[in-house]
C-alpha positions in Angstrom: -14.0 66.1 -44.3 -14.2 68.1 -47.6 -12.4 65.3 -49.3 -15.1 62.9 -48.1 -17.9 65.4 -49.2 -16.8 66.2 -52.7 -15.0 63.1 -53.7 -16.4 59.9 -55.2 -13.1 58.4 -56.4 -10.8 56.3 -54.3 -8.1 59.0 -54.8 -10.2 61.3 -52.6 -12.0 59.0 -50.4 -8.9 57.2 -49.0 -7.0 60.3 -48.0 -10.1 61.8 -46.6 -10.6 58.7 -44.4 -7.0 58.8 -43.3 -7.0 62.5 -42.4 -10.3 62.1 -40.6 -8.9 59.1 -38.6 -5.8 61.1 -37.7 -8.1 63.9 -36.4 -9.8 61.4 -34.0 -6.6 61.2 -32.0 -7.1 64.9 -31.2 -10.4 64.0 -29.7 -8.7 62.0 -27.0 -5.6 64.1 -26.3 -6.6 67.8 -26.8 -9.5 68.3 -24.4 -7.5 67.3 -21.3 -4.5 69.3 -22.4 -6.7 72.4 -23.2 -8.4 72.0 -19.8 -5.0 71.8 -18.0 -3.9 75.0 -19.8 -7.1 77.0 -19.3 -8.4 76.1 -15.9 -7.1 76.1 -12.4 -5.6 72.8 -11.2 -8.5 72.2 -8.7 -11.1 72.3 -11.4 -9.5 70.1 -14.0 -11.2 66.9 -13.1 -14.6 68.5 -13.3 -13.8 70.3 -16.6 -12.6 67.0 -18.2 -15.6 65.1 -16.9 -18.0 67.8 -18.4 -16.1 67.7 -21.7 -16.4 63.9 -21.8 -20.1 64.0 -21.0 -20.7 66.5 -23.8 -18.6 64.5 -26.2 -20.6 61.3 -25.4 -24.1 63.1 -26.0 -22.8 64.3 -29.4 -21.5 60.9 -30.2 -24.9 59.4 -29.4 -26.9 61.8 -31.5 -24.5 62.9 -34.4 -24.9 59.7 -36.5 -28.7 60.1 -36.4 -28.6 63.8 -37.3 -26.2 63.2 -40.1 -28.3 60.3 -41.3 -31.4 62.4 -41.4 -29.5 65.0 -43.4 -28.4 62.3 -45.8 -32.0 61.1 -46.2 -33.4 64.6 -46.7 -30.7 65.6 -49.2 -30.3 62.3 -50.9 -26.5 62.3 -50.7 -23.8 62.5 -48.2 -22.6 65.9 -49.3 -24.8 68.0 -47.0 -24.1 65.7 -44.1 -20.3 65.9 -44.5 -20.4 69.7 -45.1 -22.4 70.2 -41.9 -20.0 68.0 -40.0 -17.0 70.0 -41.5 -18.8 73.4 -40.5 -19.4 72.2 -36.9 -15.6 71.3 -36.7 -14.6 74.6 -38.1 -16.9 76.5 -35.6 -15.4 74.4 -32.7 -11.9 75.3 -33.8 -12.9 78.9 -33.9 -14.3 78.7 -30.5 -11.2 77.3 -29.0 -8.9 79.9 -30.8 -11.1 82.9 -30.1 -12.1 81.8 -26.6 -8.5 82.0 -25.3 -8.8 85.8 -24.5 -12.0 85.4 -22.4 -11.5 85.1 -18.7 -14.0 84.8 -15.9 -14.6 88.0 -13.9 -11.8 88.8 -11.6 -9.2 86.4 -13.3 -6.5 87.2 -15.8 -6.0 84.8 -18.8 -3.1 82.5 -18.3 -0.4 82.5 -20.8 
């Protein structure tokens, strides 16, 4: 995302697009894998359905929000940096949330 935010030349835009495209594959494969690892087997279908519902809501509104940020700032820099920050926060939530377990349960390793 940073390459897309700060670059204006083809040498930065093309790798940024390629890396972003490769990251989209994680959108399809990681949520079910994380759900299988972190939740009991009987709840996986509900967890994956909830993840999918939240993803669809974000997919519906994110382009509008990023477009509004672009219109307000006059460039895509702010929109791309906000998107990169959201991705960074999401990654931190996944990594830091591993040690949190519901009351009465031990984290699975």
